[in-house]
N, C-alpha and C positions, 0 to 999 in steps of 0.2 A: 372791516374789509378783508382782513386776514381770514376770519372764519368763513366768509363767503367764498373765498378762493378755495379753501380746503373742502368746503361742501361741494363745490363744482367738480373738484378732482375726484372726490369719492363717488359722486353720481356718474362721472364719466367712466371710472374704473369698474363700476358695477352696472355698466350699460345693459348687460344681459341678465341682471337681476337674479332671481331665484328660480332654480330648476326643481321641479317636483317629480321625483322618480318613485315608481312603485317597487316595493321590496320584492326581490326574486324575479323581477321582470328583466327584459333585455333592452339595451340601448344600441341601436344600429345606425352608424354613420350620422350622428347628430352634430350639426355645425353649431359652435358656441362662440365664435368670434366673427367680426364683420366680414361680409362677403368679399370685400376688396382686399382682404389680408394677403400680403405677399408671402410671409413666412410666419409660422407660429410654433411655439413650444408649450405643451400643456402638461401640468403636474397635478396629481391628486392631492387631497388634503393631507395624505401621509408623506408627500414629497416625491413620489415616484413619477417619472416622466412617462406618459402614455402616448404622446404624439409629438413629433419633432420633424416638421417638413414644410413644404410649400403649400400655400393656400390656407383657408380657415382651419382653426383647430377643430378636430372632430372627436367625438366620444363614441367608443365602441366597447360595450360591456356585455359579457355573456350572461351574467346574472348580477343584478344589483344587490349589494349587501350593506350592512350598517357602516362598513369601512368607507363607503363612497359618500357618506353624509359629511358635509362641511364645506369649507371654502376651497375652491379650485383656482389655481393660478395659471395665467397665460402670459407669455412673453410674445407680444404681437408687433410685427413690422408692417406698417402700412405704406401705401404709395407716398413718395416724396419724403420719407423718413430714412435715416441711416441707422439709428439706434432703435432697439426694441422698447416698446412701452409695456409696462406691467398692468394687466387687467385681471379682474377676478369675477367669479360668479359663485353663488352659494347653491349647493345641491341639498335638497331636503328629501330624505328617504322616508316614505310613508307606507304604512301597511294597509291603507284603505284607498280604493280607487276614487279619483275625482269624478263625480257625476256617475257613480256606479248605479246600475239599474236595480230596481227593487228586488228583494229576495222573496222567493216563493215559500210560503208556509204550507205545511201539509198536516193532515190529520187522518188517523185510521181509527174507526169505531167498530167494535165487534158486538154483535147481539145474536147469538146462535139462532138460526143458521145464516145470518146476514153479516156481511162485512162491507162497510162504507169507506171509500177512499176519496178524499177531498183535497184539492189544491187551490190556494188563494194567493193573489198578488195585488198589491196596492197600486193600482194604476187607473187612470180615467179611460184608457183605451179599451174598447170592447173586445172580448175574446171571440175571434172568428172561427177558431178550430181548436179542439182539444183531444189529445190521444194519451193513452196509458200504455206503457210497455211492461209486460209481466216478467217474472224472473227468467224465462226462457227467451225473451226478446220479442215475443209476439206482440203486435201493435193492435190495441183495441180503441175504437173511436167512442168518445163520450159525446153524444149528440142529443140535444133536447128532444124528448118524446120518442126516442129509439131504444128498444130493448130486444135482445136476442140471446137465446140459450140461457145461460146462468147470469148474464150481465144486463144491467139497465142503467140509464142515465139518472143522476141526481143533481140537484142544484141548490145552492144556498145563496141568500141575498144579504149583502152588507154594503153600507154606503161607502163609496170610494174604493171598493174592493171587487175585483173580478174573480170568479171562482168557477170550477167545474169539478164534477165528480162521477164516480161509477160505483155501482153496488153489485156485489157478488152474492148470489144466493146458493148456499151450499158449497163453499170453496173446497177444491181438491188439493192434494199435496202439491201439485204443480203450481198452485196459486200462492203458496207460502214462500216468503223470501223478500227480496228487494225489488221494488217497483220504481218506475220513473214516469212523471207526467210532463207533457210538452204542451204549453199554452201559447197559441199564436195570436198576436194582435196586428193591427195595421202598421205598427212602428217597430215591433221587436218580437222575439220569441223567448219565453220564460220556461225554466226547468225546475222541477221539484223532485225530491226523492222520498220514498215511503218504505216502511218496513211492515210487512203483513205477517203477523204471527198469531194464529188463532189458538186461544188457550185450550179449547177442547181437543184440538188436533195435536198440539205439541205434547200432550201427556204420553203419547206413544213414543218410546225411546227411539225406535227405528225411524219414525217420521222426523223427530227432532234432530236426529243425527244427519238426516239428508238435507235439511234446510240450511241454505246459506244466509246467515243473518248479519254478517259483517262485510263491509265493502272490500272487495278483492279485485286487484288489478288483473286484467286479462287482455289478450290481443286476438283479433280475428285472423291474423296472419303471422304465425310464428316463423314460417319459412317463406322468404321472399326471393324470387328469382326474376331477374330482369336483364336487359342488355344495355351496354353502354349507349348513352344518348337517349334512352327512354326515361320518362319520369317515374319515380319510385315513391309510392305512398306507404308510410309507416304509421301505425296507429296502435293505441291501447286505450282502454276505457275502464272506468270503475263506477260502481253504483253509488256515487256521492259527488258532490261538488268538489272541485280541486282548486288549489291556490296557484299552482304553477306546474309546468311540465317541461321536460326536455328529453332529448335523445343523446345517447353517448355512443360514439363510433368505436370501431375496433382499436383505433390508435389513441383513444382517450379524448378526442375532440368532442366538445359539448355543443349541441345545437338546441338553443331554447326555442320553444314554440308557444305562441300566444295569439288569440284571435286578432285579426287585422294585420298580423305580421307578414311581410312579404319582402324577400330579398332575392338576389341572383342565385342563392343557394337553396332556399326552401320557402315554402308558403304554408301557413296554417290552413287546414281544410276541415277541421272538426266542427261539431255543432257549437262548441263553446266550453269553457272551463266549468261553468255552472252546470253543464250537462254531463260533466265527468269524462269528457272526451279529449284526448291528446292525439292529434293526427296532423301530419305534415307531409307535404309533397316535395321530394328532393328532385332536382333537375340536372345535377352535374356529377353524379356518382360514376366512378371508374371501377375497372376490374380490381384495382388495388384496395378498394373500399370493402371488398367482400370479407366476410367474417362475422364474428359475434357482436351484435349491437344490443342496446338495451333502451327501454322506455321507462322514464322515471316521473312520478307525480308526487306533489306535496299537498297537504290538506289544510283547510282554514283553521282547524283546531290545533295545529302544530304537532299532530301525532306523527309517528315515524313515516318516513318516505317509503313508498312502495315502488317496486320495479319489476319488469318482466323482460326476459331475454328474447331477442329476435335473431334469427339466422339469415344473413343477407348474402346472396350470391349474384354478383354482377358479371355477366358473361361478355367476352369480347365480341364485338360486332364482326371483326375480321381477324382470322387466324391464319398463320402461315407455317409451313413445315417443309422439310426436305428429308428424303430417305433414299435408300438404295433397294433396287429390285434386281437381284443377280448382279451383273456388271453395270447396270443402267442407273443413273441418278435421276430422281424425280423431285422437282421443286413445285410446290402448289400453295395456293391461297384460297380460302373459302369464306364467303360472306354469309353470316348466319341469317337464316330465313330465305336463302336462295333468291334474292332479288336480281333483276337484270342489271348488268354493269356496262359502262361505256367502253372500257378498255382494261387491259392488264399490262402492267409494266414490270420488268424484271431487271434488277441491278446487281451485278456481281461485285465481289469485294474489291476488285481492282478498278472499278468504275465503269466497266462495260455495261451498257444499258440498252434495252430494246423492248419493244412491245410484242404482243402475241401475233401481230400482223406482219412483223418483219424480223423473225428469228434468224440468227446467223446460221451458217453451215455447221452441222454437227448437233444442232438443237432441233427438237420437234415440238410443235405446239399441240397441247391437248386441252386447251381452255374451252369453257362453255359459258360465253358471256351472258346468255339468256338465263342462266341459273346461278350466276355469281361465283363461278369457279374459274380460277386462273391456274394454269398448269403447263409445265414444260418437261420434256425428257431429254437427257443427255446420254447418248449411246456410249461414248468413250470419255468419261469425265476426267479432267485433269485435277491436279492438286488445288488450283484456283477454284474450280467448280465445286469442290468439296467444302470450301469455306462458306460461311453464312451468306445468304442472299437476302435482298430486300425486295419484297413484292408489294406493288402499289396498284390500287384500283379506284374506280369512282362509280358509285351507285347512280343509276339513271335518275334524273330529277333532283340530284343533290350537287352542290358546288364543291364541297370539301372532298379531299382524297382520303382514302383509307390506306395505311401503310403498316406493315409488320416485317420483322426480320426473323429469319430461321436460325436454327442451331446447326453447327457444322457437322459433317459426316466423315471427318477424317478418322482413319483407323490406323493403329500401330501394326507393324509387320508381325506375322505369326511367329510365335516363340517355338523353339525346338521342343520345349516341354509339352507343347500341345499335341505332338505326334506320339501315339501309344507305343510304337516300336522303339522310338528313341528313348522314351522313358524306361522301357524294359531293359535295353542294353545298358543304360546308365545305372540302373539298379543292380544288374549283374556285375558291372565293373566295380561299383562301390562295395558290394558285398565281398567280391574276390579280394579287393585291396585290403579290406579290413581283416579278412581271414589270414592273408599273407603277413600282414603286420603282426598279428597275434602270434603266428607260428615263429616268426623271426625273433620276436622278443622272448618267447618261451625257450627257443633253442639257445639263444644267447645267454639266458639265465642258467640253463642246464650246463652249457660248456664252461661258464665261469665257475660253477659249483664243482665240476669234475677237476678243473685245473687247480682250484684252490685246495681240494682234498689231496691231490697228488703232491702238490708242493708242501703241504703240511706234513704228509707222510715222509717224504724225503728229508725234510728238516729234522723231524723227530729221530729218524734213523741215524743221521749224522751226529746228532747230539748224544745219542746212546752209545755210539761207537767210540766217541771221544771220552766218555766217562769210564770205560773199561780199563783196568790196570794191565801193564805189559806181561806177557806170558814168557817165563824163563824155562830153559831145558833142565830137567831134573837129573842130577848126577847120582850114580850108584853109590851106595854106602861103602866106606872104607872097610877093608878087612880088619878084623879085630886082632 
């Protein structure tokens, strides 16, 4: 009986069983506790708390790593309970997709002057269309019984394998490099990658140097310019199947992208990882997201990650400014694209607000609602008018308002030093003062030296007079 009770407890606590997560994939808002959970705290196998709040426990992981493998712990409070119950689930991180579609095998055969490119996939679905992309991105259709220019269709037959191929008669330098085949069936699309290197053409060092024979990540749009509110598509691609891909924003935020992924932030829109495409559509980028982004991809053979830089500029939909023209102050707001707006509203820093239809005395309206321009002029602006304004408008056909604040136009009083005449007189005064001080000091030193020399001479004269013996009157000699 005791073992039965323990078994029931274990089964209850592992009600969510085992989660199987793909390595390097992203987990977005995955509920892992009962839907009627009132409050939940979730901890990783390492003991770190990653969710602590109302409602079911939810897992959000930018990229699954080996550290996420193991037993996760949940403290769940359900209705009619006071204390939390401990529940667990096991996460298994795997490197292989469950139910992954078959891999396309490729083959390149050369027999001068012919080159045969063949793609095969093990599926019972019949290939309804097949195209090849050459190194320059040109798309060539491989259709049975069709031949044109240097290209013709070839077909091989294998039980349980669908195939398509194309033959090149007399390949040019532009045909050498990395190719891709796209095979479409009723249920899916399959992609394969081929490397075309003709031995007789590669003997020329100049030709060999010009051929790209290793997968290299590139982007069709290195410079992206869009407005706030518009969807922004970022993409990069490589001539190889990739294992994972992600985008890194200017502030370091990571956005993982994978086929089938869709969230309020982004949606994967590429052909697939097996096609070598990493492409995502972002829907909520702001002007502050402008800057250097990067697209990163990893490969199935665990070779080094590749990345390519993207320059993203998100422009404001509505901008506002204020400036002075002579003694007049101008406050304006402009909607990019010049759409019609329903109204313009102006709010001063002290709370005074009005629209372009009812401007107060002293203000003149210069708005053009049909072209998305809001504008007022103030003939005699006060200090309050020179403080920042808030300009608000609403584009026709939209419910939300657009609002922006301006920068103040307060200026400091002009300095005396800004007047050239004043600066000249200050220069003369300073120069004269310096010369006078030098003369006074020099004269003072000269007078001190003269006085010292006179005093020294008088002192020496007195000393010499005191050292002389007294002079006595000489008496005439006595007569003999």
